C-alpha positions in Angstrom: 40.9 -8.5 -13.1 39.1 -7.7 -9.9 39.5 -4.0 -10.4 38.0 -4.1 -13.9 35.1 -6.2 -12.7 34.5 -3.8 -9.8 34.6 -0.9 -12.3 32.0 -2.5 -14.5 29.7 -3.3 -11.5 30.0 0.3 -10.4 29.2 1.6 -13.9 26.1 -0.6 -13.9 25.1 0.6 -10.5 25.4 4.3 -11.5 23.4 3.6 -14.7 20.6 2.0 -12.6 20.6 4.9 -10.2 20.4 7.4 -13.0 17.6 5.4 -14.6 15.7 5.3 -11.3 16.1 9.1 -10.8 14.9 9.6 -14.3 11.8 7.4 -13.7 10.9 9.2 -10.5 11.3 12.5 -12.2 9.0 11.4 -15.1 6.5 10.1 -12.5 6.5 13.5 -10.7 6.0 15.3 -14.0 3.1 12.9 -14.8 1.5 13.6 -11.4 1.9 17.4 -11.9 0.1 17.2 -15.2 -2.8 15.4 -13.6 -4.7 12.3 -14.8 -3.1 10.3 -17.7 -4.3 7.7 -20.1 -3.8 4.0 -19.4 -0.9 3.9 -21.9 1.0 6.7 -20.1 0.4 4.9 -16.8 1.8 1.7 -18.2 4.9 3.5 -19.5 5.7 5.7 -16.5 4.8 3.3 -13.7 
């Protein structure tokens, strides 16, 4: 039981890490493109 629980936790952690990396990448792309609209800022904050 413990091993499966740890596995699920690890999967969640990796998913969160990937999402954070994706968000930071999107933010970098946004900054490179220059000023954005309020809607974009809200999405990519």
